[in-house]
N, C-alpha and C positions, 0 to 999 in steps of 0.2 A: 150779467152776474150782479145780484143784489144781496143785501144783508137783511135778514129778518130774524128777529129774536136772537141777534148776535151771531147768526151763522151766515156764511157766504158761499154756500154750496148749492143753492137752488138756482135754477135757470128757467125763467119764464119770459114770455114777451110782456110788453108793458101793460097790455090789457089784462092779461092774466094776473100780473102782479097786483094791480089795483083791485082786481076782483078778489084776490086772496086776502087783501087787506080788509075787504069788507066782509068776507065770509070765509074765514080761514078753515073753519070746521068742515066746510063742504068742498074745499079745494081738492083737486086730484093732482098729486105731484109725485115725482120719483127722484132717487139720488142720481148724481152724475155718474158716469162710468168710473169704476175703480173704488166706489164706496157703497156701503150697504147699511142696513138696519133702520129702525124707525127714525133715528135722528141723523142718519147718514154719517155716523162717526166711525163705523167699521170700515177699515181699508181692506179691499179685496186682496186675496193671496195671489200666488203665482199660478194663474189659470193657464191651461194649455194654449199655446199660440197667442198669448197676451190678450185673450178674450176677457170680457168683463164678467164678474161673478154675478150671481143672483143678488138683486138689490134689496131683497128682504132678508134672506138668511146668509148671504155671503158665499154660498156653495158655488163651486166651479162646475157648471153643468157638463162641460166637455172633458172634465178631468184636469189634472195638474201638470205643470211643467215637470219633466223627469226629476225624480228624487224628492219631490214634495209630497206631503201626506194629505190625501183626500179626507173630507170633502172641502175643507177651507183652503188647503194648499198654502198654509202659512208656516208650517213647521216642516223640517226635513223628515223624511222617512228614516226609520231606524238604520243606523250605519252611515249616515251622511251628516255633514256639518258645513258651516259658514253661511253667509247671506244668500248665496245662490244654491246652497245644498249640493255643490259640486265637489266638496271635499269628502273623501271617503275616510270613515273612522279607521283608526288603527286597531291593533289587537289588544283590546282592554282585557284585564284579568277577569276570569270566569265568564267571558262573553258579554260583559257589561257594555252599554252604549257610551259613546264619548259625549262630551258637552257639545251642544249644537252650535254654540257661538264660536268656540275656538278649537274644538276637536280634542281637548285634553281628556285623558283617561284618569278620572279622579282617584281611583283606588289602585292605580298601578297597571302594569302591563303583563300580558301573558309571556311565558317562556323567557326569552332574553331580548325582548323588544325594548327600544330606547324610550324612556319616559321624557316628556308627557304625552307626545302624540302616538307613541307606540307603533310607528309606521316603518321604522328602519331598525335593523338589528344593533344590539350593543356590539362594541368592539369584541371580537373573539368568536362571533357567531354569524351564520349565514343561512340562506335558504328562505323559501316562502314563509315558513313558520319560525324562522330564527332558532330552529331546534338542532342545528348541526354546528358543532364546535369547529372553529377554524383549525386547520392543520398547524404544523410547527413552522410558522413563517420565520424568516431570518430576522434576528434582532428583536424578536417579540412583537413584530408589527402585526396589525390586524389584517385579515384577509379581505378580499372583495366580498361585500355583504350579499351579493346576488349569486355568484357562482363559486365563491370560496377560493379563488385563485390568490396566490401570494405574489404580490407585484415584484418584490425584490428577491425572490427565490426562497429557498427553504433552509432550515437548520441542517447541518451536515447529515448526510445519509438519508434524508427524506426525498421522496419522489415528487417532482414538479408535475402539474402546476399547483395542486391543492396541498401538497406536503402532508398528506394524511397517512400515507403508507410508506414503508421503507423502500429504498432502492433495492434492486436485486443484490443479494449478498449481505444484507443487514436485517436485523430483526429486533424485537421487543418494543416496549412503549416509547422509548427514546431513540430507537434505531441505533443504539450504541453497541448492540451485540453483533459481532461479525459471524456470518454463517460458517458452519464447519465444512468438512470435506464431504459434501454430498456426492452420491454416485454420479459419474459421468459429468461432473461439474455443474449439476443442476442447482438452482437457487433453493434456499430453505424456506420454510413457512415464515412469513413476515411477522407473525405474532409470537409463535412459540419457538421458532428457530429449528424445528424438527425437520429432518430430511425424510420425507415420506417414502421415497423410493430406495431408501437405504444409503449406506455410507461407502466411501472408498475403502479399499482393503485395509483391514486391521483397525479401523476407527469404530468408536463405540456409539451405538444408537442411543437416543434418537437425534442428539445434536451433532454428532459426528465431529466434535471438537477435540476430544481427547482420545487417546489410543485405547483399544481394548486392553483388559488386564493381560499383562504378559508381553506388551509391546511398548516401544518408546521411540522418540525423536520426532521431528516436525512432520515427517511423512509416515510415522508409525511403521516403519519398515524394519526396525531392529527388534530382535527378541530380547526380553529381560534375561538377566543372569539368574543365578541361584541365590535368591534372597533368603534371609533367615526366616524360619518358620513358614516358608511358603508365601511370604508377603510379596506384594506387587512392587515392582521398582517404580521410581519416579518416572512419570510418563514423558517428561521433557528431557531429562538428563540421562535416564537409565540407571541412576544411582539407587542402591538399596539403602534407604535411610536408616534402617535398623540393623544394618550389617548383613553379612553373607552367611550362607551355610558354611559349616566348618571347612576350612582349608581353601576357600575361594578368596580371591584377591579383591579387596574393596577398591573403588566404590561400585564397579559394574558387576562384580561377582560372576564374570564370564570365563576367566582363566584361573588356573590353580595358583596358589601361593608357591613361592620358591620352595622346592623340596617335595612337591606333591604332583601327581598326575592321574590320568584317566578321566572319564566323563563325569565322575562324581567327586574327583579330587580326593579320593579316599586312599589311594595307593601312595606309599612313601617312595621317593626317589632313592636309588641306590647310592653307592659311594663313588660319585663321579670324580674324575681327576681334577686336581687344583680347585676344589670346592665349587666347581661349576654345577649348574642345575641340569637335571635331566630334561628330555623332551616332555612337555606337559600333556601331550596326547598319548604317546606310547611308552614313555618312561625310559627310553634308551639314553645312555650317556654318549653323546656324539664325540666327545674328545677323549674317550677312554675312561678306564677305571683307576682308582687308587691301587697301590701295590697290593698284590695277592687277591684282588677281587676279580670275579668272573664277568667279562663283557657279554652282551651289550648292556645288561641292566645293572650290573655291578651290585647285585643284591646279596650274593653269597660268595664265600671264598673259593678260590681255585683249589683243586685237590691237593691235599698235603698241608693245608693251613686252617686255622680255626680261630674262634673268639669274634667278638663284635667287629673289631677292626682288622680281623684276619692277620694279626701280628704274630700269632703263635704257630709253631710248626707242629704237625701231627707226630705222634710217637710211632713205634714199630708195630703197626697193626698186622694181624695175621694175613698171609697171602698178599701182602703189599697193598691192601685196600686203604682207601682214605678214611680218616677219622670223622666223627661227627663234627660238622663245621661250626657248631655253636659252643659245645662244651669240650670238644677234643677227644671224647671217648672212642675207643675202638669197639664198635658194637659187635664185631665177630671175633673178638679176642685179640691177644697179642702174639707176636712172634715168640718163639721159644725163649725162655729165660728172661722175658720182659714182664714187668709188673702191671696188671690191669688196674684201673680202666684206661689210663692215659697211655700206657705202654711206653713210658719215657724213662723209667728207672728199672734197674735189674731186680730180679727176684732175689731173695735172701740166698747168699752163697755164691753170687756171681757179681762180676764187675767188668768195666771196660765199655768202650763206645758201643759195641754190639752185644754187651752182656755175655760174652762168650768165654770169659776167663773165670776159672773157679777159684774162690777164696781158699787159702791153704794154711793149715796149722794155726788157725786163730784159737784163742782161749776157748775151751769147751763151754764155759759159761756164757760166752758171747761169740758164737762161731762165725757170725757174719762179718765180713769186712766192709770197708767203705765201698759203696756201689759205683763210685766214679774212679777211685785210684787203687782200690784193693787194700788199703791200710787196715790192719787189725787194731781197732781203737782201744781194746781192753786187754791187749797183750797176746802173747803166743802160748801155745802149749809146749810142754817139754822144756821150758826155760829158754826158749828161743827169744832173742831180743831184737831182731831186725824188724823193720817196719812191716815187711811183707811176711815175716815169720818163716823165711826160707833159709836153709842152712848156709848158703853162700853169703848171707849178710849178717851172720851172728857176730862177726868181728866188730861191728860198729856199736859196741856197748854204750859208749858215752853219748854218742848221737842218739841212740835209742832212748837213753834216759832223758836226754833233753827233750826229745819228741814226746815222750810220755808225760813229761812235766807240762809241756805246752798243751797236750791234749787234756791233761788233768786240769790245767788252768781254764781251758775253754769250757770244760764241763762245769767247773766251779762257777765260772762267770754266768753260764746259762742258769744254774741253780739260783744265783743271786738275782738275776734278771727276773726269774719267775717269782721269787720272794718279794722283790720290790715292785716289779712291774704290775702285778695283778692288783695290789691295793692302790697303786697309782692310777691304774686304769679305772678302778672303781671310783676313786676320788673325782677323776675327770668326768666320768659319766654322771656322778651325783651332782657335781657343780653345774654340768650342762643342764641337768634336770632342774636345778634351782634357778638358773637363768631363764629357762622356759617358764618356770612358775612365776618369776618376777614379771616376765612379759605378759603372761596371762592376767596377772593382777593389774598390770598397767592397762591392759585392754578393758578389763572389767571396770576400772576407774573411769575410762573414757566413756564407756556405755552409761555408767551412772551419771557422769556429767551431762551427757546428752539427755538422759531421762529427766535430770533436774532442770535442764534448760527448757525441756518440753513443758514443764510446769509453768514456765514464765510466759504464759499466753499474753497476747496483747490485750490485757484486761481493760474492759470498758470502752476501748477504742476511743480514747479521749486525748486532749492535749496534755503534754507533760508540763504541768505548771510547777514552779519551784515550791518546795515545802518549806515555808518560812515560819511555821508554827508547830508547836508540839501537840496541838489538839485541833478539833474542828473550829472551836470558838475561843480564840484567845481574848477576844473582846478588847482590842487595843485601846478603844476609846474609854473603856472603863478602868483599865489597869492603873491609869494615872489619876483616877477620880479621887478628889479630896473630900467628898461628901457634901459639897456645896450645891447650890441650885442655880441654873444658868438660863438665860434667855438669849435667843439669837435673832438676827434680823429676819423678818418674814419675807417669803417669796410667794406671791400670789399670781400664778400664771396658769390660766385655763388654756387647754389645747383642744381645738376642734378635732373630732375623730378623723375627719377627712384630711386634716393637716398633719397627722401624727407621723407619717413616714417622712415628710419634709422636715419636721422638727427633729427627728432622730438623726437625719443626715446632717443637718446644720450643727446640732450639738455634738456630733461625733467627730467633727473636724478637729485637727490638731491634737490627735491622741486623746479624744474625748475631754478636752479641756473644759468645755461648758458644763458637761455632766459632772465632772470632778468638782468644779467650783460650786455648782448647785448643791451637790451632796454635802460639801463641807459646811454649808450654811444650815444644815439640819441640826436640831438640838442634840447634844451628846451628853454622856454622863448621866448622873442621877438628877433628872429634872423634876422629880417629885419625891415625896417621903416614902421610904421603904423600910421602916423600922422592924416590921414583923419578920421579914426575911432575914434580918441580921441578928435576930435573937439567938442566943446560944443553943436553945433546944431545937431550933429550926435549921441551923447552919448545915447539919448533916443531910438534910432533905434537899439541899440545893445541889444540882449537878455541877455548877461552876461557881467559883468563889466570889465572882463579882456581878453575877446576874440575879437580880432579885425582883419580885413583883412589887409594883407600887401599892401602897396601902389603900388608896382610895378606890382602886379598880380591881383589887385582888378577889379571887373566888374564896369565900369563907365557908368552910365545911361546918355544917350544923349538927348533923347526926353522927354519933360515935358508934363504932362497931366493936372496938376493943378498949379495954382499960388503957389509959395512957394516950388515947387519940386526942389530938387538939384540932384547932380549926384551920391549920396552915397547910397550903399546897402552893407550889411555885407556878401560879397560873393567874391570868388576868382576863377580864371581860374586855372585848374590843368592839368599838362601834363601827357601823358601816358608813357609807357616804351620806346617809340621811341622819346620822347621829343615833341610830338605834343599836342597842347591844345585840349583835347577831353572831359574835364569835367568842370562843374562849381560846386564847393563845397560851400554851402550856409547854413546860419542858417535858422531855421523854421520861417516863417512869423509871425510877431506880428500884432495886430490890426492896429498900426500906420505905418506898413511897407507893408500892403497888396497891396496897389497900386504900391509901388516900386517893389515888387516881380513880379507882372504881367507886369510892364514896362520892367523888365529884360527878362522875358520869351518871350515877343513879340519882343523886340529889338534883342535878340540873336537867334531868330527863334528856340526856344527849342521845340522839339516834344516829348521828353522822360523825364519824371520826376520820380525819385526814392526817395521815402519817407521812412525813417527808424525809425520813432517815432510815437506813438499814440498821439492824441490831448491832452488827460489827462493821466498822469502816476503818480501813488502814490499820487493822490489827487492834483497834480500840473499841471498847464497848460504848455504844451510843444510846442504847435504850434497852430496857428489860422487856422481854416478850410478855405481853399482857392479854393475849387472846388464846382461845383453845385451838387445837389441831384436830385433824381427822381422827375420829374414834378415840380421842383423848380429851375429855372435858377438863375445864380449868375451874378450880375453886379458889375464890378470893373472898375472905370474910364470909358473910352469909350468901354471897352470890355464887351461883354455879352457871358456867357458860358452856354451850354446846355449839359446835360449828355446823352450820346448815349447808354452806356452799363456799367454794373457793375457786376462783378463776385466775390463772396466771397469764398476764399479757406482757408485751415487750417492755413497756415502761412502768407497769404497775401491777399490783395484785388486788383483787377484790374479794373481800370476805363478808359473809353474812352469818351472824350467830345470835343465838338467844341468850338473854341474861335473866336468870330467875333468882329473885331475892327471897330466900326462905324465911327471912325475918318478917317481911311484909306480905309475903305470898303474891308478890307482883311478878309479872313476866313481860319482858320487852324484847324487841328485835333491834339489833344494831348493825348498821352498814359500815364496813371498814374499808377505806380506800388508802392503799399503801403505795406511794411512789417510790420505786426502787432504783431509779436511774439517775439520781443526783450524784455527780462525781464527788470524790473525796475533797477535791479542791476545785474552785471555780464554780461555774454555773451550768445547768443542764441545757439540752437542746430546746429551743423555744417551742417548736411544733410538738415535741414529745410532752412537755408540761401542759400545753394548751389542750392536747387531746385527753390528757389525764383530767384536767379541769372539766372538760366536756363530759367525761364519764361521771364525775361527781355531780355536776348540775343536773344530769339526766335523771338521777335518782333522788336528788335533793327535794325536800318538801318545803315550799316557801314559808318563811316565818320561823322555821325550826332553828335551834341553836346548833352551830357547827363547832366542834372541837378540832383545833388544828395544833399539831405539835411536830417538832423535829427533835433535836437533842437538847439544845439550850432553849428552844422555843422563841427565838427572836429573828434570826437571819432568814432561813428558808420559810419559817412560819409567817413572818411579816411579808415576805415576797408573795406567798400564795394568797394570803388574805387580801393584800392590795390588788392582786390580779383579779380575784373574784369580785371584789366590791367595785372596782373601777370599770370592769367589763359591764357590770349591771348599770352603773351610772352612765357610761358612754352610750349604751343601747337605749337608755331612757331619755337622756338629755342631749346626746350627740356631742358632748364635750366632757373632758376630764381634767383633773388637777393632781398630777402625781405627787408633786412636792408637798402640797398641802395635806394630802391624805397620809403620806408617810409621817409628816409632822404631827398630824392628829393621832396616829397610832402610837407614836412615841410619847404622847401625853398619858397614855394608859399602860404602856409597857416599854421599858427601856430598849434602845438599840434595835428596834424593829427595822428590817431591811439593813443588815449589819455591815455590808461592804459596798463600796462604789460599784464594783462589778455586778452585784445583785441589783443595784439601783438602775444601772444601764440595761441589764438583762430584762428588768421589769418593763421598761418602755418597749423593748423589742417583742416581748411576749404579748403585751397588750396589742401591738400591731398585728401579730399573728392571730390573736383572738378575734379582733374586729374584722379580719379578712376571711374568717370562716364562712363557708357556704353551706346552705341547707341541701346537701347532696346525699344524705343518708337515705337508703331505700330499704324499707322493711321487706322481709322475705315474701309476705303475702302480696306486696305491691309490685314485686319485681317484674312479672310478665307484662303488666299494663304499662308500667313506667318505662321499661326498656323499649317496648313497642313504640311508645310516644317519642322517645329520644332517637331511636334508630330510623324511624320512618318519617321523620319531620322533613317536609318538602319545602318549607319556607325558605326565603333567601338565606344564603349561608351565614351571613353575619347576624341573623336573627335567631339562629338555631341554638337551643340550650347547650347541646353537645359542643358546638363550636365555641361558645362563650366560656365553657369550662376549660377547654383546651387553651384558649387565649389567656385566660386567667393564670393557668399553670405556667405558661411561657413568660408571663409578666413577673410572677413572684418567685420563680426558682432562683437559687443563689447564683451569683457570678463570682467565681473564685479566681484570684490573681495567680500569676506564676509562682509567687512566694508561698502560696498555700499548697502548691504542688511541687515544692522544691526537691523533694526526694526523687520523684520520677524524672526531673529535669537534669539531675546530676549527670556529668559526662559518662560515668561508669554505669549508669542505668538507662541512658537514652535508647541504646540498642535493644533493650529488653521490652520496649513498647512496640506493639504492632501498629498503633495509630497514635501519632503525637497529638491528636485532638482529643484523645481519651486517656487522660493521665489521672491517677488517683489523687484525691485530696489527702495530704500526709496524715492528718489527724484521724482519718477514717480507714486507713489501710491496715491490713494485718501484717505484722512483722514476722519474719522468719528467724527463728532462734537457734535451730540446730546448726552445728558447724559442718559445712560442706566446702571442701577445698576449692578456692577460686570463686566462691559465691559470697554475696553479702545478704543483708536482711530484707532486700527489696523484691517485691513481685507486683506486677500491675494488677491490683485487686482492691476492692473495697468491701467493707463489712456493712451489711444492710439488715435491719431487723425484720423478722417476720411479724405476724400479728401477735404472736405469743412469746417470742424470745428475742432479746436484744441482739445477739450475735449469731442468729440462726443461719443466715445466708451470706455467702461470699460470692460476689460477682467478679469474674476474671476473664481474661482473654484466652483464646486457644493458644496453647504454648507454642513458642517458636522453637526451632531445633535446639538452640542453646539454652532455652528456659524450661525445658521439660523437667529437669531435675528440681527446679524451684516449685513446680506444681506438686511434686511428691513430697517435698519438704513442707509445703503448706499443709498438705493432708496429715502429715505426721505431727507437726507442731501444734496444729489446732484441732486435732482429734476429729477429723472429718469422717463422717459416716456415709455420705452419699455424694456422688458426682453426677450432675445433669449436663449432658453434652447436647447443645442445640446446634444442629447441623442441617444442611440441605438433604433432601431425600436421597438415599443411597450414597451419600458422601462417605468416602473411605477414611476413617479416622486411624492414622498410622501411628499415633503416639501411645495408643493403648494396645497391649497384646491381644491377639485374637483368641477366641474361646479355646481353652485348653493349652494355650501357649505361654511361654515366659520370655521376658527380655530383661536386659540390664540397663539401668540409667544410674550409673555409679553415683553414690554408694548404694542405690536401691535396686532390689530385684523385684520385678513385677510379674505376678502370675495370675492369669485369668482362669476362673473356674471352668470345669469341663461342661457344665450344664448351665443353661440360662432359659429365658422365656421371651416370648414376643406377643404383644397384645396391642391392638389398635395402632399398629406401626411403631410402637415403643418396644425396644429391646432392652432387657434387663440382664446384667451379668454381675458377677462378683469379682473383685480384684484384691489380691493379697499383696501388700507392700511390706517388704522385709529389709531390715538393715541392722547390722550389729546386734543381732539377737532380739530385736523388737519386731513386732508384727502389727499391721494395721489392716483390718478388713473393711472394704469400702464397696457399697453397692453402686453400680454404674448404670445410668439410664441414658440410652441414645434416643433423642427425641427429634424427629424432623419438624422444624419449627413452622414450616409453611402449612402443615397439616393440622387443622383445628382439633380434630378428634385426638390426635397424638399429643398436642399441647395439653388438652384437658386430662388425658389419661396419665401423662407424665406428672401433672400436678397432683392428681389423685394418689398415685403411687407414692409420691414424696410425702404427701400429707399423712398417709397411713404409716409410713416409716417414721415420720417425725413426731409421733405422738409421745415418744419418750422424751424426758427432759434432756437439756444440753445436747441436742441433736444438731450438728452443724453440717450444712450442705454447701457444696461449691457448684455454682451455675456458670457454665462456660458458653460463650458465643465468640464469634470471630474476633471482635475487639473489646468484648466485655460490656457492650451497650446493646442497642437494637433488640434482638430477640430475648436477650437475658433480662432486660427491663420489663418486657411484656410478660415473660414467664413469672418473674417475681411478683409483679402486680397481680396477676391472676392467682398465684399461690396465696398471697396475703388476703386478697378479697374473698376467696372461697374459704380460707381459714376463719375469717371474720364471720362469714355466713354460718359456718358450722358452730362457732362458739356463741355468737350473739344474736343470730337470726336476723341479721341486717348486713348491708354492704355499703361501702363508701369508696367508689373508684377514685374520685378526685383526691381525697385525702391520702389514699393508699399510694397513688402515683406521686403525690407531692412529697410524701415521706421518703420515698426512694430517691427522688430528685434532689433532696437536701444533701444527699451523700454522693450521688453520681448524677449530675444534672444533664449528662449526655444521653440519658435514656428517654424514650418516648418523646421525641422532639417533633414528630410529624403528626398531623391530624389523623392520618389513616392508622397510625400506630395506636393513638388514644382511642379511636373508634373501635379498633380490633379488641381492645380490652373489654369494652361493653358487649361486642358481638360474641366473644368467647364466654362471657358471663351469661348472656342470653341463651347460648347453646347449652351451657351446663345446667341450667334450671328448667329447660324445656321438658316436655313430657317424655320425649325420646332422648333427652340429653344424658350425659354421663352422670351428672350430679344425682340423678335418681338412684344410681347404684353406689354412690359414694358413702 
């Protein structure tokens, strides 16, 4: 081995070496084995059987060692790696090749292989392709990645070794369902639980878990009794929950009540001895009858007695026959000389026990004697003076006179009784009538009270905050103002948008002490000159006595429309965060400033008006209406306004109208955004105001002047302007300074953001605003957008749908027990079917009607629809003892529709069946005779009656697992709810789950109808702010999108909506 030209790879003998040194260009040489090319710098690859490669081109003439790539045999063939190419690549994504040095799959693995080599399955999967999910291994352990066996056994009721299917006797995805009573003890289907070969006797197909209608107990061997209205008894206990058919004994309704018998219990028992009951099958009195009743049934009297109690003896009927046993009449006449119809008294002229003695010698003017003793009551003929008018007794003159006197006294007494008694009787009857009248008046008063209490709806569903002021804006900071000018210490704290939530949490500690302290450092009182507003001629134009516009920033009206117009209006220009005049903050117009208001709008070319008060709040006028209504133009000065459009939403109304100035021949269009959900006291819901702001900004033209007003034009107005400007600042610079911006606004108008509560609310509303996601989908984009969302096969944590769901779980509110204290009270706990689903007190509807033994609580929450703040009430299926509360809810809150979300073919026992009635005291419920059924949704009418009031309610039964039924139910409710103030109750088992999905779909499709777009995320979030227990699972959130997709497909229901 020698070195020539710096190389040590040539091998010659000595002679050749020296020869090469003399004539290199003519030398004949070759590389040593294992190297190649002209300079022998190429190292041979892995040739087969370790042979040397071709020394010129490096090819392996006999091929490569296995798994190396010909012809150089230096790189691994596709699918192999490492130095010896013995490593087999794993399952790289999309069939990509792994790195040849280490075998890594750069872009990830296929299916569920473990990164980076992608050769073994991730935990939870097995099989050659890692495409089979592990079964339900015990304690969540992973299965064997080759054969899927669970080493330590299965979760309860799964079958070893793979734990993929249920053991015999169990079914469903979690094997928690126990098979029913399949015929001959066979196992049920492990997925559905169905018994394919039928059920044991009297069990109901297909699950064979409950009895057929009409049977009950654990073996379904007992027949139901006679339940009311033909209802089915409880299949466990046999009880008839709604009561029995008449005269059957509760709860089983199988035997007659005491006093009734036969198969239908319609026959009354007779008069059995000692108040005992008759045999309930045949009606016999086994211990005998009461006196004078005929055995064995004791229903009628024995011969010779009559009346209901058989206490009266019959008279002397003809031929010795018995009298009528009810009224005692002798139907075939009386024995001789007895008086019909009872045959108990003698006919005129006879007396004695058998009426066989003839009266004698009585006065001819009254010839009849007493029918019992024969006395001649009105004297005798021929001057006879004896009682019996017989000659043998004429000697008793004195006694006869005495008797006559007695008789005369008796007759006189009878006359007096008649004279006095009849008016007395009339008086008693009249008094009785008056008492009844008083009772009726009292009853009517109770009805009136109930109707009055019905008017006390749980208005606005808000907190009951103490009313500490006589008006909306007492402006406490200004009432003590002495006209001086003040400066306060400056606070200059910028907050990064990403830190805002943490800052709110920190400043909220200790009853918001930091917020309160910060707010107190803001300038208060008149911090600038406001002489114009205090002038005598302008004082009447101010809505509040201490709220004036600063002179330096006030809006000065230049053009006059009427004689006497001056340049004053209570309004100021407000700068945005960049210092540009972008807003006008104004008080709400008064009757005497209406022209001034429109002078300002026209002069400043205002195209966007934001109104933050209602015309009337808490019984007080807050603003004069200054816009036109449908078909009724409004004329103000030279301006005539026509309404073009009006949409009413849950939290606001949107109006669009034209303004034509006849004086200048100009015509403009104004957009009017009216927030209607700001409570009389306190602050609104953050999400509601942020959604309103979103609606404003969607229509807003950048650079245009925005007019914002409430009543005084400082509190709510300042809050909204701050929200608008700081959201823009935060999105541009990623930081905001709330304190400094409020301070800046107060330099241009006094008391902007009027209360500490508004200041705190502002921070929270900003947080909600920055959390907004771009999840609005226009109608034209829905098919492609939903396809992209629902068919995304990327890893779960990268899917847009999953990210939306996780976001909702992160931001939904967490309420403490004190927020739900009403539902946690001892007297209310048993009214909740699920103690994990308790209504937040400030969002629950209150029951106002008096029902004995009940209070104002029901497990329900009020949820806005897209168009109405109180349109939907979510509640649980009533428990036996809370059924009456549901009907009270319907009456008190004027409910027009009930949606019952149940399982397919579930028997709803608390609503009477079609054409039937039932009583839930004090209410009587009657279902209509006719109804309809479409797409598995049944629709009926229900009449709720009590104390003279009636409430008609539409009832929709919707099987919630049926997609078409859910869509049809929403469609029917949307069509019904087109009228204003339409309140619907949505019922599911515990008031969450299906109820949340139904309401989300309802609101989403209503948004689609009204605005031609849909936002599922915001729709769900708004519901969760009031009932966070809804849509808590990914599959529930996904179903909202799936139902939306179905509704807008070519064959979907929405095409017909």
